[in-house]
C-alpha positions as CSV (number, residue, x, y, z in Angstrom):
1,X,7.2,34.5,10.7
2,X,8.4,31.9,7.8
3,X,9.6,29.5,10.1
4,X,6.3,29.5,11.9
5,X,3.9,28.6,8.6
6,X,6.7,26.1,7.7
7,X,6.0,24.4,10.7
8,X,2.1,24.7,11.0
9,X,2.0,23.7,7.0
10,X,4.3,20.6,7.8
11,X,2.0,19.9,11.0
12,X,-1.3,20.3,8.4
13,X,0.1,17.5,5.7
14,X,1.3,15.5,8.3
15,X,-2.3,15.7,10.2
16,X,-4.1,15.1,7.1
17,X,-1.9,12.3,6.0
18,X,-2.2,10.3,9.0
19,X,-6.3,10.9,9.0
20,X,-6.8,9.9,5.1
21,X,-4.4,7.2,5.5
22,X,-6.6,5.6,8.0
23,X,-9.5,6.0,6.6
24,X,-8.3,4.2,3.3
25,X,-6.5,1.5,5.3
26,X,-9.8,1.0,7.1
27,X,-12.6,1.0,4.2
28,X,-9.8,-1.5,2.2
29,X,-9.0,-4.2,4.9
30,X,-11.4,-6.8,4.0
31,X,-9.2,-6.7,0.0
32,X,-6.4,-6.3,1.7
33,X,-6.1,-9.6,3.9
34,X,-7.2,-11.7,0.9
35,X,-4.8,-10.3,-0.9
36,X,-2.1,-11.3,1.8
37,X,-3.6,-14.6,1.8
38,X,-3.2,-15.3,-1.7
39,X,0.6,-13.8,-1.3
40,X,1.7,-16.3,0.9
41,X,0.2,-19.5,0.1
42,X,2.6,-21.7,-2.2
43,X,-0.2,-23.7,-3.6
44,X,-1.9,-22.1,-6.7
45,X,-4.8,-19.7,-6.4
46,X,-6.8,-20.6,-9.2
47,X,-8.6,-23.9,-10.0
48,X,-7.2,-23.6,-13.4
49,X,-3.7,-23.5,-12.0
50,X,-4.4,-26.7,-9.9
51,X,-5.8,-28.9,-12.7
52,X,-3.1,-27.2,-15.1
53,X,0.1,-28.7,-13.0
54,X,-1.7,-31.5,-11.8
55,X,-1.3,-30.8,-8.1
56,X,-2.9,-33.6,-5.1
57,X,-2.9,-31.3,-2.8
58,X,-5.6,-29.0,-2.4
59,X,-5.2,-25.3,-2.1
60,X,-6.7,-23.1,0.4
61,X,-7.8,-20.4,-1.4
62,X,-8.7,-20.6,-5.0
63,X,-10.2,-17.8,-5.9
64,X,-11.8,-14.3,-4.7
65,X,-15.6,-15.5,-3.9
66,X,-14.3,-18.8,-2.7
67,X,-11.9,-16.8,-0.3
68,X,-14.0,-14.3,0.9
69,X,-16.7,-17.3,1.8
70,X,-13.7,-18.9,3.3
71,X,-12.7,-16.4,5.4
72,X,-16.4,-15.5,6.4
73,X,-17.0,-18.9,7.7
74,X,-14.0,-19.7,9.5
75,X,-13.2,-15.9,11.4
76,X,-16.5,-14.1,10.9
77,X,-17.0,-10.4,9.7
78,X,-14.1,-9.4,12.0
79,X,-11.5,-11.8,9.8
80,X,-11.6,-9.3,7.4
81,X,-10.3,-6.7,9.6
82,X,-7.7,-9.2,11.2
83,X,-4.0,-7.3,11.7
84,X,-6.1,-4.0,11.6
85,X,-4.5,-2.4,14.4
86,X,-1.3,-3.1,13.3
87,X,-1.8,-1.3,9.6
88,X,-3.1,1.7,11.0
89,X,-0.2,1.9,13.5
90,X,1.6,0.9,10.0
91,X,-0.5,3.6,7.8
92,X,-0.6,6.2,10.0
93,X,3.0,7.6,10.6
94,X,3.9,6.1,6.6
95,X,0.9,8.2,4.9
96,X,2.1,11.0,7.4
97,X,5.5,11.0,6.7
98,X,5.0,10.2,2.5
99,X,2.7,13.6,2.7
100,X,4.9,15.8,4.5
101,X,8.0,14.5,2.9
102,X,6.1,15.2,-0.4
103,X,4.8,18.7,0.0
104,X,8.5,19.8,1.7
105,X,10.1,18.4,-1.4
106,X,7.5,20.0,-3.6
107,X,8.1,23.3,-2.0
108,X,12.1,22.6,-2.3
109,X,11.5,22.6,-6.2
110,X,8.8,24.7,-6.8
111,X,11.1,27.7,-4.3
112,X,6.7,28.0,-2.9
113,X,4.6,26.3,-0.3
114,X,1.4,27.3,-2.5
115,X,-0.6,24.2,-4.0
116,X,-0.9,26.3,-7.4
117,X,3.1,26.5,-7.3
118,X,3.1,22.4,-7.0
119,X,0.5,22.0,-9.8
120,X,3.3,23.5,-12.2
121,X,6.2,21.5,-11.4
122,X,6.8,18.9,-14.3
123,X,6.3,14.9,-14.4
124,X,9.3,14.2,-13.7
125,X,10.0,15.9,-10.6
126,X,6.4,14.9,-9.2
127,X,7.5,11.0,-9.7
128,X,10.7,11.5,-7.9
129,X,9.3,13.7,-5.0
130,X,6.6,10.9,-4.8
131,X,9.5,8.0,-4.5
132,X,11.8,10.1,-1.9
133,X,8.7,10.2,0.1
134,X,7.6,6.7,-0.1
135,X,11.2,5.7,1.3
136,X,10.8,8.1,3.7
137,X,7.5,6.8,5.0
138,X,8.7,3.0,4.4
139,X,11.5,3.2,6.7
140,X,9.6,4.6,9.4
141,X,6.8,2.6,9.7
142,X,8.4,-0.9,8.4
143,X,8.1,-2.9,11.2
144,X,4.2,-2.8,11.5
145,X,3.6,-3.4,8.1
146,X,5.3,-7.2,9.2
147,X,3.3,-7.2,12.4
148,X,0.6,-6.6,9.5
149,X,1.2,-8.9,7.1
150,X,1.9,-11.8,9.8
151,X,-1.7,-11.4,11.0
152,X,-3.6,-11.3,8.5
153,X,-2.1,-13.9,6.9
154,X,-2.4,-16.8,9.7
155,X,-6.5,-17.3,9.6
156,X,-7.3,-19.7,12.4
157,X,-7.0,-21.1,14.7
158,X,-4.6,-17.9,15.9
159,X,-0.8,-18.8,15.6
160,X,-0.1,-15.2,17.5
161,X,-2.9,-13.8,19.5
162,X,-2.3,-10.7,19.0
163,X,0.6,-8.5,17.7
164,X,2.4,-8.6,21.2
165,X,3.5,-12.4,20.7
166,X,4.1,-11.5,17.4
167,X,6.5,-9.3,18.1
168,X,8.1,-11.1,21.1
169,X,8.3,-14.1,18.5
170,X,10.0,-12.5,16.0
171,X,12.4,-10.9,18.2
172,X,13.1,-14.3,19.9
173,X,13.3,-16.1,16.5
174,X,15.1,-12.7,14.1
175,X,16.8,-10.9,16.5
176,X,15.5,-7.1,16.4
177,X,16.7,-6.7,12.5
178,X,14.5,-9.5,12.2
179,X,12.1,-6.4,12.1
180,X,12.8,-5.2,9.1
181,X,13.0,-8.3,7.4
182,X,11.6,-8.0,3.4
183,X,12.9,-4.2,3.9
184,X,15.1,-4.4,0.6
185,X,12.4,-5.4,-1.8
186,X,10.1,-2.8,-0.1
187,X,12.3,-0.5,-0.8
188,X,13.0,-1.4,-4.5
189,X,9.5,-1.4,-4.7
190,X,8.4,2.1,-2.7
191,X,10.5,3.8,-4.9
192,X,8.5,3.2,-8.8
193,X,5.1,2.3,-7.1
194,X,5.2,5.8,-5.1
195,X,6.5,7.1,-7.9
196,X,4.0,5.9,-10.3
197,X,1.2,6.9,-7.7
198,X,1.8,10.7,-6.8
199,X,3.2,11.4,-10.5
200,X,0.4,10.1,-12.2
201,X,-1.8,11.5,-9.6
202,X,-0.6,14.9,-10.3
203,X,-0.4,14.4,-14.4
204,X,-4.4,13.2,-13.9
205,X,-5.1,15.9,-11.7
206,X,-3.0,18.3,-14.7
207,X,-5.4,16.5,-17.2
208,X,-8.2,16.9,-15.6
209,X,-7.9,20.7,-14.8
210,X,-7.1,21.7,-18.4
211,X,-10.3,19.8,-19.3
212,X,-12.5,22.1,-16.9
213,X,-11.0,24.7,-18.4
214,X,-11.3,24.6,-22.0
215,X,-15.5,23.7,-21.0
216,X,-15.4,27.0,-19.1
217,X,-15.2,30.6,-20.3
218,X,-12.7,31.4,-17.0
219,X,-9.8,33.1,-18.2
220,X,-7.8,32.8,-14.6
221,X,-5.0,29.8,-15.1
222,X,-6.8,26.5,-13.4
223,X,-6.3,25.3,-10.2
224,X,-7.5,22.1,-8.1
225,X,-9.7,24.0,-6.6
226,X,-11.8,23.9,-9.8
227,X,-12.1,19.8,-9.8
228,X,-14.6,18.3,-7.7
229,X,-14.5,15.3,-5.3
230,X,-15.0,13.1,-8.0
231,X,-12.7,14.0,-10.2
232,X,-10.4,13.6,-7.8
233,X,-11.5,9.8,-6.9
234,X,-11.2,9.1,-10.7
235,X,-7.8,10.6,-10.4
236,X,-6.6,8.7,-7.4
237,X,-8.3,5.4,-9.0
238,X,-6.5,5.6,-11.8
239,X,-3.0,6.2,-10.3
240,X,-3.7,3.7,-7.7
241,X,-4.2,1.2,-10.5
242,X,-1.4,2.1,-12.3
243,X,1.1,1.5,-9.7
244,X,0.0,-1.5,-8.6
245,X,-0.3,-3.6,-12.2
246,X,3.7,-2.4,-12.5
247,X,4.5,-3.0,-8.8
248,X,2.9,-6.2,-7.5
249,X,5.4,-9.0,-8.0
250,X,7.4,-7.0,-5.6
251,X,4.8,-7.3,-3.3
252,X,4.5,-10.6,-3.3
253,X,8.1,-11.0,-3.0
254,X,8.3,-9.0,0.1
255,X,5.4,-10.8,2.1
256,X,7.3,-14.1,1.0
257,X,10.2,-13.0,3.2
258,X,7.9,-11.3,5.9
259,X,6.4,-14.6,6.9
260,X,10.1,-16.5,6.0
261,X,10.0,-19.2,9.2
262,X,7.2,-18.6,11.0
263,X,4.6,-20.5,11.9
264,X,1.4,-21.0,10.2
265,X,-1.6,-23.8,10.6
266,X,-0.8,-26.7,7.8
267,X,-4.5,-26.2,7.0
268,X,-3.5,-23.3,5.3
269,X,-0.9,-25.4,3.2
270,X,2.7,-25.2,2.8
271,X,5.1,-22.7,4.6
272,X,7.7,-20.2,3.7
273,X,10.8,-22.4,5.4
274,X,13.4,-20.1,7.4
275,X,16.2,-18.9,5.0
276,X,14.5,-20.1,1.8
277,X,15.6,-17.4,-0.9
278,X,18.5,-16.1,-0.4
279,X,18.0,-12.6,-1.9
280,X,15.3,-11.0,-3.6
281,X,16.9,-12.2,-7.2
282,X,16.7,-15.6,-5.7
283,X,13.3,-15.3,-4.6
284,X,12.0,-13.9,-8.3
285,X,14.0,-16.6,-9.4
286,X,12.6,-19.8,-7.0
287,X,8.9,-18.7,-7.1
288,X,8.8,-18.5,-11.2
289,X,10.4,-22.0,-11.3
290,X,8.4,-23.5,-8.7
291,X,5.0,-21.3,-9.4
292,X,5.6,-20.0,-12.8
293,X,4.5,-16.2,-13.9
294,X,1.3,-16.7,-11.9
295,X,3.0,-17.0,-8.8
296,X,4.5,-13.6,-9.1
297,X,1.0,-12.4,-9.4
298,X,-1.1,-13.9,-7.0
299,X,-3.6,-11.8,-4.9
300,X,-3.3,-9.3,-8.2
301,X,-7.3,-9.8,-8.5
302,X,-7.8,-8.3,-5.0
303,X,-5.3,-6.2,-4.8
304,X,-6.1,-4.2,-8.1
305,X,-9.7,-4.2,-6.7
306,X,-8.0,-2.5,-3.4
307,X,-5.0,-0.4,-4.7
308,X,-8.1,1.9,-7.2
309,X,-10.3,2.5,-4.0
310,X,-7.2,3.2,-1.7
311,X,-5.4,5.5,-4.0
312,X,-8.9,7.1,-4.7
313,X,-9.6,7.2,-1.4
314,X,-6.3,8.5,0.2
315,X,-6.1,11.7,-1.8
316,X,-9.3,12.2,-1.6
317,X,-9.4,12.3,1.6
318,X,-6.0,13.9,2.1
319,X,-7.1,17.1,-0.2
320,X,-10.4,17.2,1.8
321,X,-9.0,17.0,5.2
322,X,-6.2,19.1,4.5
323,X,-8.6,21.9,3.0
324,X,-11.1,21.6,5.8
325,X,-7.7,21.3,8.4
326,X,-6.3,24.7,7.2
327,X,-9.5,26.3,7.3
328,X,-10.0,25.2,10.3
329,X,-6.3,26.5,11.9
330,X,-6.5,29.8,9.9
């Protein structure tokens, strides 16, 4: 009976995680495409930086508004959802694995599968559980992350007309291990990112529950059911923003490794040549040297603008979907 209950819980968490991840990814895809275009552009991404460096060659993208107009003019509305299919194929197993692993870890630590018992875990355990869950989700879905980055960064005219052609070219040029290029900086990034995202989300939820409890006459212990959808949204918003601001440079490094040596139309500027970076630390040093600190934060504006609603939508969708599935299955 207990094993059946645990299996049901795992299925519920993975289903809710997959659905919430798909919703969040689709809603925020335009911001993700703009962020990727900035991150893989070797030239400066602001007009100020271009003037400051006195560069003669123009940059393709020099700001969010300009990038939005250019993508819309050259690629139409569909351009903002470029790479969304591999993104969904990535984020659905990623989020499903992540939330399932997270709930399993919390159950293991708390000695109970009840949500109210999970709320009483220390912030430290929430951060650790979030990091381990992030690692599990990343390893399981990484090849789709790579394909998403390549398709979203290429623009028009397309170098790869679809996901299959990109996959075949990567395997032919790099071998099957090429599907995991950039995994090291991704794991280094995901540990603090997932830890911060889940840890701060749980922390903000506790604060919100305590605040609600202090304003009501209810003497029973506060639970997540006391939180409104708006409060869950704000908690997710804050958690996503905090995590992204801290970990963005590693995301830039990951994107550079992912497109290293792959074809890109000249209109989008210089490309990252094959074996441009020896390792993650070499990439950080080279980007700092050639592009300055601004290079490590290329795409930070659309990334932050995206991370906040993405985190909020993911957590709210997960909580609401999880409650709905639980009511349906019981």
